[in-house]
N, C-alpha and C positions, 0 to 999 in steps of 0.2 A: 870652165863655166864663167859666164859673164859676172861682173861684180853686182851683188845684190845687197840690199840693206833693208832693215825694218825701220819704219818711220811712223810716228803718231800722225793720224789724219788731221789735216787742217783745211781751211776754206780753199786754200790754193789747189787742193786735190779734187775739188768738186767735179770738174768736167771729166777727168780721168776715172773717178769713182762712178760717174753715171755710165760710162762705157763698160766698166766692170760689171755693174748691175745688169745692164742690158744684155750682156753676153749670157749671164745666168738665166735671165727671164726668157730669152729666145729658146733656151733648151728646157725650160720649165724645171729647173734644178734649184734646190735650196742653197743659199749661201751659208755654209757652215763657218762658224767663227766670225761672222760678220756683224754681230751685235745688233741685228735687225736693220742693217743699212738700207735694205729695200723696203722698209715699212715706214720710213720717216722722210720728211723734208730734210735735205742734207744738213742745213744749219742746226736744225733741231736734234739730229742724230749726233752732231758734234757736241752739243750741250749735254746730251745723254751720256756720251762717253766721258766728258769732263766730270760730271757729278757721280758717275759710276766708279771712279777710281778709288774713292775713300769710303770706308765703312760708315762714316758719319753722314755722308751725303748720298750714298747709293740707295736705291729703292730697298725697302725692308724685306721684300721677297727675293732679293738678289744678293750676291756676294760681290765684293769689290773686284774689278777687273781692268785690265789694260787691253786695248785693241790696237793693232799695228797693220799697216800695209806693207807688203813685200814689194819693193820697187827695184826695177832693173836700172842701173845707173846710166847705161848707154842711151836710153830713150825716155827715162822717167815713167815708164809704163807700170801700172799696178799689175803685178803678176798674181798676187794672192793676198789673203788676209789671215791673221791669226789673233785669237782672243785668249788671253791668259788670265785665268781666275786665281785670285790670291789665296783662296781657301775653298774648301768643299762643304757644301750643304748635303743633306741626305740624297737629293736627286743627283747632284754632280758626282757624289761618291759611287752611286749605283750605275749611272748611265753617261754623264756628260764629261767628267774629268776636269782637270785643271786647264786643258788646252783644247780649243776647237780651231780648225783651220780649213781653208779651201784655196784651190788654185783654179784660175779661169781655164776653161776647157781648151782653149787654143794654145795654152802653155803647159799642158800636162805631159807627162812622160818625158820630161827633160831634166829631172833631178831637182827641180825647184822646191817641191814639197819637202824633200829630205833636208835641203839647205835651210828652208824656212823654219822647220821644226828645230833644227840645230840652233839657229839664231834665237828662236823662241826660248829654248832651254837656257841660253845665256841670260835672257830677260828674267826667266824664272829665278835663276841664281841671284840676280840683282834684287829681286823682290823677296828673297829669303826662302824660296821654295827649293828644298833639297831633294825631295822625292815627288815626282810629278805623275799623275794619273792621266793617261791619254786613251781614249776609247774610239772604236770605229765599228761600223756595221761589218759583220762577219763576211758579207758578200763583197765588201769593198777591199779587194786584194791589194790595190794600189796604196790605200791608206795603211793597211796592215804592214806592208813592206816598208813604207816610210817610217812607221813607228819602230819596226825591227831594225832598220838601218841606223836608228838613233838609240839602239841598245835597249829598246823596250822589251820587257819580260811579261809574257802573257800570264795573268793571274787566274782568270776564269772567264766564262761567258755568262751573259745575263740575257734572258729572253723577256722582251716586253711585247706589247700587242702587235707591233709592226715589224720587228726584226730581232736577230740575235746580235747582241753587242759584245764585242771583245774588249776586255779591260786589261790594259798594259800599264805597268809601272816602270818609270825610268829613274834611276839614280842619277840625278842631274850632274853633279860634279864629276862623277865617274864617266858618264857618257861624254861630257865635254873634253875630259882629259884624253879619252880614246880618239877623239876627232882631231886632235892636234898633230 
């Protein structure tokens, strides 16, 4: 697999981020783990990410989080996005988890999601998250496989008005040691 890395978004990524958003829009698909990237002017979105990192500055109805682009080193293309929430509120514990992520459709089924989640787990460890909750739609077998490939253990399923959500827990340190 080509070299991939997680990077915090900057203004330098604006054009590539626009292409990423357009790919999702053309398919009418939601950008999971994108922290609302498609709802803001890019510079405003960057400010939202900046203030959202710390409990003192994030919105009161949110938890602190970091968002990263998964970038392929050979062409600097944004392959995916991952959002890591530092803690869980009631909603995140039930449905959203610590981690949300997406891979652009033209890059799916190449192992990128599994690698991105692995890199995200390292970020979790850096943030002091030892046990991470990752959820997915029961019908999203690709996402379930990604979580399982990173040693996620299914705890249960939760039904909301739209879907059945599978809730997986990952022992972060253990999962990363198995990856080495």
